[in-house]
Kinemage of the C-alpha trace (Angstrom):
@kinemage 1
@onewidth
@group {chain A} dominant
@subgroup {mainchain}
@vectorlist {calphas} color= white
{ca met a 1} P 107.844 49.649 159.228
{ca cys a 2} L 108.186 51.237 155.758
{ca leu a 3} L 108.051 54.759 154.339
{ca ile a 4} L 105.696 55.807 151.536
{ca val a 5} L 105.332 59.340 150.144
{ca thr a 6} L 102.028 60.430 148.610
{ca gly a 7} L 101.308 64.038 147.756
{ca leu a 8} L 101.793 66.289 150.814
{ca glu a 9} L 101.619 63.399 153.254
{ca lys a 10} L 104.028 60.618 154.131
{ca met a 11} L 102.699 57.230 155.153
{ca asn a 12} L 104.775 55.292 157.659
{ca pro a 13} L 102.767 52.077 158.112
{ca leu a 14} L 103.470 50.611 161.540
{ca thr a 15} L 102.828 46.903 162.051
{ca val a 16} L 103.439 44.547 164.959
{ca arg a 17} L 104.515 40.921 165.327
{ca ile a 18} L 103.180 39.016 168.304
{ca phe a 19} L 103.092 35.385 169.388
{ca asp a 20} L 99.397 34.465 169.422
{ca thr a 21} L 98.759 31.084 171.105
{ca asn a 22} L 100.584 28.845 168.632
{ca lys a 23} L 101.892 31.099 165.869
{ca val a 24} L 103.530 34.423 165.137
{ca val a 25} L 101.081 36.882 163.568
{ca his a 26} L 101.730 40.134 161.730
{ca arg a 27} L 99.115 42.844 162.246
{ca phe a 28} L 98.557 46.422 161.068
{ca leu a 29} L 98.649 48.985 163.893
{ca asp a 30} L 98.545 52.476 162.397
{ca met a 31} L 99.386 54.421 159.246
{ca cys a 32} L 101.459 56.955 161.252
{ca thr a 33} L 100.861 59.696 158.672
{ca thr a 34} L 103.101 62.767 158.853
{ca thr a 35} L 102.684 66.087 157.068
{ca gly a 36} L 104.531 69.339 156.640
{ca gln a 37} L 107.931 70.437 155.433
{ca ser a 38} L 109.767 68.058 157.798
{ca cys a 39} L 107.400 65.104 157.455
{ca gly a 40} L 110.184 62.849 156.181
{ca thr a 41} L 112.707 63.504 158.931
{ca ala a 42} L 113.609 60.937 161.556
{ca glu a 43} L 112.544 63.279 164.353
{ca val a 44} L 108.986 63.752 163.048
{ca ile a 45} L 108.462 60.120 162.061
{ca tyr a 46} L 109.788 58.831 165.398
{ca lys a 47} L 107.564 61.267 167.297
{ca lys a 48} L 104.511 59.954 165.446
{ca ile a 49} L 105.500 56.332 166.113
{ca asn a 50} L 106.022 57.088 169.800
{ca glu a 51} L 102.602 58.747 170.035
{ca thr a 52} L 100.967 55.751 168.348
{ca leu a 53} L 102.559 53.296 170.781
{ca gln a 54} L 101.482 55.399 173.745
{ca glu a 55} L 97.895 55.602 172.455
{ca ser a 56} L 97.904 51.812 172.037
{ca asn a 57} L 99.344 51.334 175.563
{ca ile a 58} L 102.428 49.573 174.191
{ca pro a 59} L 105.471 50.384 176.366
{ca trp a 60} L 108.901 50.447 174.783
{ca arg a 61} L 110.007 47.586 177.042
{ca asn a 62} L 107.611 45.359 175.066
{ca cys a 63} L 109.356 46.208 171.800
{ca val a 64} L 112.018 43.552 171.292
{ca gly a 65} L 112.774 43.884 167.563
{ca leu a 66} L 112.540 46.328 164.680
{ca ser a 67} L 112.126 45.336 161.047
{ca ile a 68} L 113.087 48.233 158.827
{ca asp a 69} L 114.876 48.908 155.545
{ca asn a 70} L 118.339 50.423 155.240
{ca ala a 71} L 117.291 53.964 154.262
{ca pro a 72} L 119.415 56.664 155.982
{ca val a 73} L 116.380 58.058 157.822
{ca asn a 74} L 115.864 54.611 159.340
{ca thr a 75} L 119.356 53.346 160.080
{ca gly a 76} L 121.645 56.288 159.342
{ca ala a 77} L 124.694 57.156 161.406
{ca lys a 78} L 123.232 60.060 163.402
{ca asn a 79} L 119.841 60.391 165.100
{ca ala a 80} L 118.089 57.978 162.778
{ca ile a 81} L 114.827 56.322 163.800
{ca ala a 82} L 116.709 53.214 164.924
{ca asp a 83} L 119.020 55.278 167.177
{ca arg a 84} L 116.080 57.014 168.814
{ca met a 85} L 114.376 53.683 169.503
{ca leu a 86} L 117.542 52.249 171.023
{ca arg a 87} L 117.571 55.133 173.489
{ca glu a 88} L 114.161 53.973 174.675
{ca asn a 89} L 115.156 50.306 174.829
{ca gly a 90} L 118.791 49.443 174.189
{ca ser a 91} L 118.009 45.744 173.687
{ca ile a 92} L 115.807 46.162 170.636
{ca tyr a 93} L 117.137 43.848 167.924
{ca ile a 94} L 117.266 45.869 164.707
{ca his a 95} L 117.305 43.909 161.496
{ca gly a 96} L 117.880 45.793 158.263
{ca cys a 97} L 117.207 44.397 154.819
{ca pro a 98} L 119.230 41.212 154.204
{ca cys a 99} L 117.338 40.617 150.957
{ca his a 100} L 118.826 43.802 149.559
{ca ile a 101} L 122.244 42.803 150.887
{ca ile a 102} L 122.095 39.450 149.072
{ca his a 103} L 120.906 41.159 145.902
{ca asn a 104} L 123.704 43.728 146.136
{ca thr a 105} L 126.277 41.020 146.906
{ca ala a 106} L 125.504 39.247 143.640
{ca lys a 107} L 125.295 42.562 141.790
{ca his a 108} L 128.645 43.882 143.023
{ca ala a 109} L 130.399 40.557 142.456
{ca gly a 110} L 128.978 40.309 138.941
{ca gln a 111} L 130.126 43.709 137.768
{ca lys a 112} L 132.123 43.603 134.550
{ca gln a 113} L 135.237 45.186 136.018
{ca ile a 114} L 135.381 42.372 138.585
{ca ser a 115} L 134.352 39.225 136.706
{ca gly a 116} L 134.967 40.441 133.157
{ca phe a 117} L 131.373 39.639 132.187
{ca asp a 118} L 128.226 41.507 133.224
{ca pro a 119} L 125.137 39.225 133.210
{ca glu a 120} L 122.899 42.090 134.288
{ca asp a 121} L 123.684 44.154 131.179
{ca leu a 122} L 123.020 41.147 128.959
{ca thr a 123} L 119.636 40.302 130.529
{ca val a 124} L 118.534 43.951 130.381
{ca asp a 125} L 119.496 44.215 126.682
{ca val a 126} L 117.685 40.981 125.800
{ca gly a 127} L 114.548 41.905 127.751
{ca tyr a 128} L 114.212 45.366 126.250
{ca trp a 129} L 115.016 44.193 122.728
{ca phe a 130} L 111.913 42.007 122.660
{ca lys a 131} L 109.710 44.192 124.862
{ca gly a 132} L 106.640 45.424 123.014
{ca ser a 133} L 107.674 44.101 119.588
{ca thr a 134} L 105.385 41.424 118.197
{ca asn a 135} L 107.506 41.125 115.040
{ca arg a 136} L 110.691 40.364 116.944
{ca lys a 137} L 108.912 37.842 119.176
{ca gly a 138} L 107.364 36.160 116.148
{ca tyr a 139} L 110.734 35.903 114.398
{ca leu a 140} L 112.272 34.372 117.537
{ca ala a 141} L 109.389 31.876 117.711
{ca glu a 142} L 110.326 30.675 114.193
{ca phe a 143} L 113.865 29.959 115.374
{ca cys a 144} L 112.441 28.112 118.378
{ca asp a 145} L 110.490 25.854 115.999
{ca phe a 146} L 113.645 25.309 113.943
{ca his a 147} L 115.626 24.293 117.063
{ca gly a 148} L 112.772 22.148 118.343
{ca ser a 149} L 112.332 24.157 121.542
{ca glu a 150} L 109.283 25.797 123.054
{ca tyr a 151} L 108.995 29.571 122.702
{ca met a 152} L 108.913 31.491 125.979
{ca glu a 153} L 108.620 35.223 126.306
{ca met a 154} L 111.780 36.921 127.545
{ca leu a 155} L 111.551 38.191 131.108
{ca leu a 156} L 112.419 41.824 131.773
{ca his a 157} L 115.090 42.144 134.429
{ca ile a 158} L 114.330 44.823 137.038
{ca ser a 159} L 117.376 45.644 139.141
{ca val a 160} L 115.370 46.358 142.310
{ca arg a 161} L 113.611 42.970 142.264
{ca trp a 162} L 115.571 40.632 144.484
{ca leu a 163} L 115.129 37.372 142.543
{ca ser a 164} L 114.886 38.795 139.045
{ca leu a 165} L 118.383 38.170 137.656
{ca glu a 166} L 118.591 34.414 138.200
{ca arg a 167} L 115.168 33.838 136.653
{ca cys a 168} L 115.987 35.994 133.625
{ca ile a 169} L 119.250 34.115 133.021
{ca thr a 170} L 117.412 30.783 133.280
{ca gln a 171} L 114.870 31.983 130.711
{ca ile a 172} L 117.652 33.004 128.312
{ca leu a 173} L 119.409 29.670 128.694
{ca trp a 174} L 116.250 27.716 127.906
{ca gln a 175} L 116.256 29.438 124.497
{ca tyr a 176} L 119.970 29.995 124.073
{ca gly a 177} L 120.172 28.184 120.703
{ca pro a 178} L 117.246 30.079 119.115
{ca leu a 179} L 118.511 33.375 120.530
{ca thr a 180} L 121.987 32.795 119.103
{ca ser a 181} L 120.568 32.042 115.646
{ca tyr a 182} L 118.182 35.005 115.875
{ca phe a 183} L 120.843 37.628 116.615
{ca lys a 184} L 123.317 36.206 114.110
{ca ser a 185} L 120.700 36.323 111.336
{ca leu a 186} L 119.953 40.042 111.622
{ca asn a 187} L 121.918 43.169 110.835
{ca glu a 188} L 120.460 45.957 112.942
{ca lys a 189} L 122.193 49.248 113.733
{ca pro a 190} L 121.356 50.054 117.407
{ca pro a 191} L 124.453 49.782 119.652
{ca trp a 192} L 122.670 47.521 122.132
{ca phe a 193} L 121.814 45.116 119.316
{ca arg a 194} L 125.486 44.985 118.309
{ca arg a 195} L 126.331 44.188 121.951
{ca leu a 196} L 123.876 41.283 121.829
{ca val a 197} L 125.355 39.973 118.572
{ca asp a 198} L 128.846 40.085 120.056
{ca ala a 199} L 127.675 38.347 123.240
{ca phe a 200} L 125.853 35.500 121.490
{ca ser a 201} L 128.704 35.077 119.002
{ca asn a 202} L 131.151 34.512 121.848
{ca pro a 203} L 131.287 30.794 122.799
{ca leu a 204} L 132.217 31.732 126.364
{ca thr a 205} L 128.906 33.546 126.919
{ca glu a 206} L 127.032 30.291 127.463
{ca val a 207} L 129.763 29.077 129.773
{ca tyr a 208} L 129.479 32.245 131.862
{ca leu a 209} L 125.686 32.162 131.948
{ca tyr a 210} L 124.765 28.526 132.207
{ca leu a 211} L 127.739 26.843 133.745
{ca phe a 212} L 128.700 29.525 136.226
{ca phe a 213} L 126.322 32.418 136.870
{ca gln a 214} L 123.116 30.364 136.892
{ca ala a 215} L 124.561 27.833 139.335
{ca thr a 216} L 126.112 30.535 141.518
{ca leu a 217} L 123.130 32.885 141.559
{ca leu a 218} L 120.897 29.987 142.580
{ca met a 219} L 122.709 29.993 145.910
{ca phe a 220} L 121.866 33.674 146.433
{ca ser a 221} L 118.239 33.098 145.420
{ca thr a 222} L 117.898 30.181 147.835
{ca leu a 223} L 119.183 32.303 150.705
{ca asn a 224} L 116.937 35.166 149.632
{ca leu a 225} L 113.915 32.872 149.776
{ca leu a 226} L 114.796 32.026 153.378
{ca phe a 227} L 114.713 35.711 154.293
{ca gln a 228} L 111.368 36.147 152.537
{ca arg a 229} L 109.577 33.418 154.476
{ca glu a 230} L 106.507 34.519 156.360
{ca arg a 231} L 107.073 31.893 159.044
{ca ser a 232} L 109.582 32.826 161.744
{ca ser a 233} L 113.099 31.746 160.700
{ca ile a 234} L 115.509 33.760 162.837
{ca phe a 235} L 116.918 30.562 164.341
{ca gln a 236} L 118.205 29.529 160.888
{ca leu a 237} L 120.038 32.706 159.959
{ca his a 238} L 123.341 32.116 161.735
{ca gly a 239} L 123.922 28.690 160.232
{ca glu a 240} L 122.573 29.429 156.767
{ca val a 241} L 124.347 32.753 156.211
{ca lys a 242} L 127.653 31.500 157.571
{ca cys a 243} L 127.417 28.250 155.615
{ca lys a 244} L 126.508 29.954 152.340
{ca gly a 245} L 129.254 32.534 152.740
{ca trp a 246} L 132.175 30.308 153.729
{ca ala a 247} L 131.210 27.469 151.374
{ca ile a 248} L 132.418 29.499 148.396
{ca leu a 249} L 135.520 30.943 150.072
{ca leu a 250} L 137.992 28.449 148.624
{ca pro a 251} L 141.770 28.609 148.090
{ca arg a 252} L 142.905 29.512 144.593
{ca glu a 253} L 144.423 26.123 143.882
{ca lys a 254} L 141.192 24.328 144.807
{ca leu a 255} L 138.771 26.454 142.802
{ca asn a 256} L 136.199 24.049 141.383
{ca val a 257} L 134.125 25.329 138.458
{ca gly a 258} L 132.203 22.052 138.178
{ca phe a 259} L 132.473 18.986 135.960
{ca thr a 260} L 130.130 20.279 133.228
{ca thr a 261} L 131.930 23.613 133.059
{ca arg a 262} L 135.322 21.946 132.849
{ca ala a 263} L 134.139 19.492 130.174
{ca thr a 264} L 132.611 22.307 128.106
{ca leu a 265} L 135.760 24.394 128.353
{ca asn a 266} L 137.826 21.400 127.217
{ca arg a 267} L 135.456 20.749 124.300
{ca leu a 268} L 135.606 24.378 123.128
{ca leu a 269} L 139.359 24.376 123.561
{ca glu a 270} L 139.830 21.205 121.491
{ca ala a 271} L 137.531 22.572 118.775
{ca gly a 272} L 139.621 25.716 118.546
{ca asp a 273} L 136.659 27.968 119.495
{ca ile a 274} L 138.563 29.405 122.447
{ca thr a 275} L 142.217 29.780 123.373
{ca pro a 276} L 144.051 28.658 126.530
{ca gln a 277} L 144.353 32.310 127.467
{ca glu a 278} L 140.551 32.689 127.367
{ca val a 279} L 140.149 29.626 129.596
{ca gln a 280} L 142.559 31.176 132.081
{ca leu a 281} L 140.677 34.470 131.956
{ca phe a 282} L 137.435 32.628 132.671
{ca arg a 283} L 138.958 30.929 135.721
{ca gln a 284} L 140.252 34.273 136.954
{ca ala a 285} L 136.818 35.839 136.429
{ca ala a 286} L 135.128 32.997 138.330
{ca leu a 287} L 137.548 33.392 141.214
{ca ala a 288} L 137.131 37.185 141.214
{ca phe a 289} L 133.347 36.803 141.413
{ca leu a 290} L 133.507 34.422 144.375
{ca val a 291} L 136.109 36.433 146.270
{ca arg a 292} L 134.224 39.704 145.768
{ca ala a 293} L 130.938 38.077 146.814
{ca val a 294} L 132.470 36.754 150.028
{ca glu a 295} L 134.219 40.054 150.827
{ca tyr a 296} L 131.040 42.061 150.323
{ca gly a 297} L 128.879 39.561 152.197
{ca ile a 298} L 131.198 39.341 155.203
{ca asn a 299} L 131.327 43.127 155.367
{ca lys a 300} L 127.541 43.590 155.201
{ca phe a 301} L 125.960 40.552 156.873
{ca pro a 302} L 125.603 40.496 160.685
{ca leu a 303} L 127.785 37.391 161.011
{ca lys a 304} L 129.066 38.522 164.414
{ca glu a 305} L 125.592 39.120 165.894
{ca thr a 306} L 125.566 36.866 168.969
{ca leu a 307} L 121.776 36.950 169.199
{ca leu a 308} L 121.468 34.937 165.978
{ca lys a 309} L 123.725 32.200 167.325
{ca his a 310} L 121.830 31.935 170.615
{ca ala a 311} L 118.462 31.896 168.819
{ca glu a 312} L 119.233 28.453 167.385
{ca phe a 313} L 118.010 26.699 170.542
{ca val a 314} L 114.352 27.060 169.462
{ca asp a 315} L 115.047 24.793 166.484
{ca val a 316} L 114.328 21.241 167.671
{ca gln a 317} L 116.776 19.868 165.111
{ca gln a 318} L 119.608 21.865 166.660
{ca arg a 319} L 118.686 21.481 170.329
{ca ala a 320} L 121.336 18.832 171.028
{ca glu a 321} L 124.112 21.225 169.924
{ca cys a 322} L 122.751 24.075 172.057
{ca gly a 323} L 122.962 24.690 175.803
{ca val a 324} L 120.886 26.385 178.458
{ca glu a 325} L 123.215 29.390 178.161
{ca asp a 326} L 121.584 30.091 174.794
{ca ala a 327} L 118.170 30.475 176.424
{ca leu a 328} L 119.596 32.411 179.377
{ca tyr a 329} L 121.226 34.863 176.961
{ca phe a 330} L 117.777 36.339 176.297
{ca val a 331} L 116.897 36.331 180.003
{ca asp a 332} L 120.075 38.277 180.800
{ca arg a 333} L 119.839 40.626 177.791
{ca gln a 334} L 119.353 44.119 179.122
{ca gly a 335} L 115.876 45.349 178.271
{ca phe a 336} L 114.249 41.912 178.318
{ca his a 337} L 114.347 41.692 182.125
{ca glu a 338} L 110.705 42.617 182.673
{ca leu a 339} L 109.446 40.345 179.887
{ca leu a 340} L 111.561 37.384 181.045
{ca ser a 341} L 111.760 37.708 184.831
{ca phe a 342} L 113.756 34.538 185.501
{ca his a 343} L 116.771 36.116 187.175
{ca gly a 344} L 117.264 34.527 190.573
{ca pro a 345} L 119.294 31.333 191.048
{ca gln a 346} L 116.148 29.270 191.646
{ca glu a 347} L 114.436 30.566 188.523
{ca gln a 348} L 117.483 29.944 186.360
{ca asp a 349} L 117.812 26.437 187.797
{ca lys a 350} L 114.225 25.797 186.698
{ca val a 351} L 115.054 27.125 183.231
{ca ser a 352} L 117.968 24.677 183.145
{ca glu a 353} L 115.697 21.790 184.163
{ca glu a 354} L 113.162 22.686 181.464
{ca phe a 355} L 115.918 22.965 178.875
{ca leu a 356} L 117.280 19.521 179.797
{ca glu a 357} L 113.804 17.996 179.499
{ca tyr a 358} L 113.424 19.710 176.127
{ca gln a 359} L 116.685 18.191 174.918
{ca leu a 360} L 115.689 14.713 176.072
{ca met a 361} L 112.195 14.820 174.546
{ca asp a 362} L 111.253 12.378 171.831
{ca ile a 363} L 109.910 14.752 169.197
{ca pro a 364} L 108.403 13.067 166.111
{ca met a 365} L 109.584 14.688 162.891
{ca pro a 366} L 107.774 14.691 159.534
{ca gln a 367} L 109.286 12.864 156.573
{ca asp a 368} L 110.423 16.232 155.259
{ca pro a 369} L 112.004 18.015 158.276
{ca thr a 370} L 111.737 21.396 156.545
{ca thr a 371} L 107.936 21.243 156.969
{ca phe a 372} L 108.183 21.032 160.764
{ca asn a 373} L 106.272 23.967 162.246
{ca val a 374} L 108.441 25.437 165.000
{ca glu a 375} L 105.812 28.019 165.970
{ca glu a 376} L 103.125 25.399 166.555
{ca phe a 377} L 105.593 23.247 168.486
{ca trp a 378} L 106.404 25.997 170.972
{ca gly a 379} L 102.755 26.960 171.178
{ca ser a 380} L 101.958 23.410 172.295
{ca met a 381} L 104.962 23.420 174.666
{ca ser a 382} L 103.466 26.395 176.525
{ca ser a 383} L 100.359 24.350 177.344
{ca thr a 384} L 102.120 21.061 178.124
{ca lys a 385} L 101.406 19.918 181.700
{ca ser a 386} L 103.640 17.843 183.923
{ca lys a 387} L 102.155 14.409 184.599
{ca met a 388} L 103.510 14.522 188.143
{ca thr a 389} L 102.464 18.004 189.290
{ca gly a 390} L 99.854 19.078 186.752
{ca leu a 391} L 101.734 22.376 186.367
{ca ser a 392} L 103.110 23.855 183.162
{ca gln a 393} L 106.136 21.769 182.222
{ca phe a 394} L 107.871 24.382 180.043
{ca glu a 395} L 106.437 27.622 181.412
{ca arg a 396} L 109.713 29.541 181.357
{ca leu a 397} L 111.379 28.049 178.301
{ca ser a 398} L 108.271 28.502 176.143
{ca lys a 399} L 108.117 32.202 177.050
{ca ile a 400} L 111.749 32.649 176.067
{ca ala a 401} L 111.120 30.801 172.804
{ca ala a 402} L 108.047 32.939 172.037
{ca leu a 403} L 110.140 36.095 172.420
{ca val a 404} L 112.798 34.693 170.081
{ca leu a 405} L 110.259 33.686 167.448
{ca val a 406} L 108.724 37.175 167.170
{ca leu a 407} L 112.124 38.696 166.377
{ca pro a 408} L 112.279 39.632 162.668
{ca his a 409} L 114.543 37.572 160.411
{ca ser a 410} L 114.277 40.186 157.633
{ca asn a 411} L 112.195 43.190 156.627
{ca ala a 412} L 110.242 41.210 154.011
{ca asp a 413} L 107.100 41.686 156.124
{ca ala a 414} L 107.519 45.457 155.913
{ca glu a 415} L 108.097 45.248 152.158
{ca arg a 416} L 104.891 43.229 151.764
{ca val a 417} L 103.018 45.967 153.628
{ca phe a 418} L 104.518 48.491 151.216
{ca ser a 419} L 103.216 46.436 148.280
{ca met a 420} L 99.803 45.996 149.877
{ca val a 421} L 99.425 49.751 150.344
{ca gly a 422} L 100.395 50.311 146.705
{ca leu a 423} L 97.854 47.754 145.491
{ca asn a 424} L 95.044 49.480 147.382
{ca lys a 425} L 95.886 53.157 146.953
{ca thr a 426} L 96.212 53.385 143.191
{ca lys a 427} L 95.881 56.118 140.565
{ca thr a 428} L 92.223 55.239 140.202
{ca arg a 429} L 91.691 55.120 143.982
{ca asn a 430} L 93.816 58.096 144.955
{ca ser a 431} L 91.231 59.712 147.235
{ca leu a 432} L 91.298 57.056 149.953
{ca ala a 433} L 91.691 58.730 153.340
{ca leu a 434} L 95.048 57.573 154.681
{ca asp a 435} L 94.010 57.478 158.341
{ca gly a 436} L 90.492 56.365 157.494
{ca thr a 437} L 89.470 54.052 154.672
{ca leu a 438} L 92.994 52.970 153.698
{ca ser a 439} L 93.933 52.176 157.299
{ca ser a 440} L 90.719 50.176 157.702
{ca ile a 441} L 91.447 48.206 154.524
{ca met a 442} L 94.958 47.433 155.749
{ca thr a 443} L 93.658 46.346 159.144
{ca val a 444} L 91.169 43.918 157.587
{ca lys a 445} L 93.627 42.542 155.023
{ca met a 446} L 96.228 41.850 157.707
{ca ala a 447} L 93.751 40.491 160.252
{ca gly a 448} L 94.643 36.925 159.376
{ca leu a 449} L 91.163 35.829 158.433
{ca glu a 450} L 90.728 32.120 157.856
{ca thr a 451} L 91.025 31.034 154.236
{ca gln a 452} L 87.714 30.675 152.380
{ca cys a 453} L 85.846 32.370 155.240
{ca phe a 454} L 83.295 33.512 152.664
{ca lys a 455} L 82.128 29.887 152.389
{ca trp a 456} L 81.115 29.773 156.063
{ca glu a 457} L 77.507 28.712 156.537
{ca pro a 458} L 75.854 30.037 159.697
{ca pro a 459} L 73.967 27.474 161.841
{ca thr a 460} L 70.179 27.287 161.542
{ca pro a 461} L 69.545 28.847 165.009
{ca val a 462} L 71.664 31.854 164.006
{ca leu a 463} L 69.683 32.280 160.766
{ca lys a 464} L 66.357 32.075 162.602
{ca ala a 465} L 67.462 34.573 165.244
{ca ser a 466} L 68.721 37.020 162.599
{ca lys a 467} L 65.448 36.781 160.640
{ca ser a 468} L 63.457 37.391 163.804
{ca ala a 469} L 65.613 40.392 164.679
{ca thr a 470} L 65.219 41.770 161.143
{ca asn a 471} L 61.420 41.425 161.246
{ca thr a 472} L 61.267 43.138 164.639
{ca tyr a 473} L 63.429 46.009 163.408
{ca asn a 474} L 61.352 46.470 160.254
{ca lys a 475} L 58.106 46.601 162.215
{ca gln a 476} L 59.469 49.218 164.604
{ca his a 477} L 60.818 51.406 161.798
């Protein structure tokens, strides 16, 4: 769910995730438009959502997860939308916006007062210096020819775009030599130009950018890409987030800046371009960045969320390290009782038997294990029959797995809906009825139509029948 304000109305697009046969699908349910002076309050928005669910005959006990951003109206401390939903079903798993958390982790750790060098300020200055100026771009292209490198247009860093910073730094580094020559050759007066001259005149700038920030930010970008996957990935969060966070939490005496960084620092030191004190300051800045990133990440990420740990059992590559207690956690979770009614001793024994068979299965894996489709696997498990009895072999375990797979691993789905609404209701299409045409467009676009459906050729009998029906209609009218 996401919030969009337009004129006197607020759009609160409500979408649903369901397990459909062999995959998790994301579908548009309602625009949940609110109006009036209090249209943006949690009370009014929640009331509209509740009415929509009732009209669609969706009971709150069927709502197992909520994907929402971290706005105060959504997840605030008092009477936010999330709090009101938890009163209806206390077991709803609420996932905020980990993509924003990762972005903010890198941003806070990279602040100048912490690391001594602010890569965000540098990328913003470079991007805006060349933005809209053909003369400046042309002059830079001449330096690219002189250095024997290909000219590439500078990317404009936008602070609210999750993966923007790492890509902008990479673009700068590809043309670092031409950029250095460019800024040293000019004598402009704007303060931001003088900042760029000072930055590119400092031999440590390349060390900070290329040998430290680019390599470090790549880790954040990789984790961010996991959260932005469309395919269900909740079973990977516990291991990935914990691994990425603790991997950089190293003791001071073992801080490793990398072989290339160390060799470059030694080369600059021997050439007299930098002093031993500057090398020490760099090491302190690198350590400060890592420590601040870990502190912020540990404070913000749901590392202690037990649900994420128990969700790992649906991953076939981790099944040997998991136990039946992981599956039973969801059976025993208050609020899931009616959806997973396997509570008696006999039922739980059967869950245990199915789990043991699952662990002992010989599951063929593709050459690249990351391409294994977990959703399709559990979809096929639900229809697998026992050779002895002819009954469903994994009836209970597959239902538990389906519930786990529909749980949101981030709010990237909601953000994509936000973007889709913005791409359809534009300044030139600002009269689209929110609860009419726009809702219909959203429903069709999120209906999961097969790719290249427009190339479908109807069978000959269908064509003949349609022609006959058309002729009959024309004669009668």
